[in-house]
C-alpha positions as CSV (number, residue, x, y, z in Angstrom):
1,M,-5.5,29.0,-7.8
2,S,-7.9,28.8,-4.4
3,T,-6.8,29.4,-0.9
4,I,-9.2,27.8,2.1
5,A,-7.5,28.5,5.5
6,G,-4.4,29.3,4.4
7,G,-3.6,26.5,2.5
8,T,-3.3,26.1,-1.4
9,I,-5.2,23.6,-3.4
10,G,-4.3,23.1,-6.7
11,H,-6.4,22.6,-9.7
12,I,-8.5,19.9,-8.2
13,F,-11.7,20.0,-10.6
14,S,-9.6,21.6,-14.0
15,D,-8.4,18.3,-15.2
16,C,-11.6,16.4,-15.1
17,K,-10.1,13.4,-16.4
18,M,-8.0,13.5,-12.7
19,D,-8.4,10.3,-10.6
20,I,-8.9,11.6,-7.0
21,K,-8.0,8.7,-5.7
22,V,-4.8,7.9,-7.7
23,A,-3.7,11.7,-7.4
24,Y,-4.9,10.9,-3.2
25,G,-3.0,8.5,-3.1
26,E,0.8,9.3,-4.4
27,K,0.3,12.6,-1.5
28,V,-0.5,9.5,0.9
29,K,3.0,7.7,-0.9
30,A,5.3,10.9,-0.7
31,I,4.8,12.0,2.5
32,R,4.9,8.9,4.3
33,K,8.4,7.6,2.2
34,N,9.5,11.8,2.4
35,Q,8.9,11.2,6.3
36,N,10.2,7.4,6.4
37,V,7.8,6.0,7.6
38,S,7.1,2.0,6.5
39,Q,3.5,1.5,4.7
40,E,3.9,-1.0,8.2
41,K,4.2,1.6,11.0
42,L,1.9,3.9,9.2
43,A,-0.8,1.7,9.8
44,E,0.0,0.4,13.2
45,L,-0.4,4.6,14.4
46,A,-3.5,5.4,11.9
47,E,-5.3,2.3,13.5
48,L,-5.1,0.5,10.3
49,D,-4.6,-2.8,8.5
50,R,-1.3,-2.7,6.3
51,T,-2.9,-4.1,3.3
52,Y,-5.0,-0.6,2.9
53,I,-2.5,1.9,3.1
54,S,-1.3,-0.3,0.2
55,D,-4.8,0.1,-2.1
56,I,-5.1,3.7,-1.3
57,E,-1.6,4.7,-2.3
58,N,-2.6,2.7,-5.3
59,G,-5.4,4.4,-6.0
60,K,-7.9,1.5,-5.5
61,R,-9.8,2.9,-2.5
62,N,-12.5,6.2,-2.5
63,V,-11.4,6.7,1.6
64,S,-13.9,8.3,3.9
65,I,-13.3,12.2,5.6
66,E,-12.5,9.9,8.8
67,T,-9.3,7.6,7.0
68,V,-8.4,10.9,5.8
69,F,-8.3,12.0,9.2
70,K,-6.8,8.9,10.4
71,I,-3.6,9.2,7.6
72,A,-3.0,13.0,8.3
73,K,-2.8,13.1,12.3
74,A,-0.6,9.6,12.0
75,L,1.8,11.3,9.1
76,N,1.8,15.1,11.8
77,S,0.4,16.8,8.4
78,P,-2.1,19.1,8.2
79,M,-5.2,17.9,6.6
80,I,-5.1,20.2,3.1
81,N,-1.4,18.4,2.8
82,F,-2.5,15.4,0.7
83,F,-4.6,17.5,-0.6
84,E,-2.5,20.3,-3.3
85,F,-1.9,17.9,-6.2
């Protein structure tokens, strides 16, 4: 495993078949649910559309770094947390 800025990144590149969009979406959903935040509330806090949040969580969107930042900020969670698989 690699360490970046004090965080640990899982084996992102160890499984070439891994779908990063699905893995990221699952992580967003897990963090959101752990904080008892609805998709609607996350969308409001991140200034994104609720359907876009749903698409992200279902691995249907290839999100920009700006969107990753908005979601992390809205959930008050370091960006690195969303890439620990």
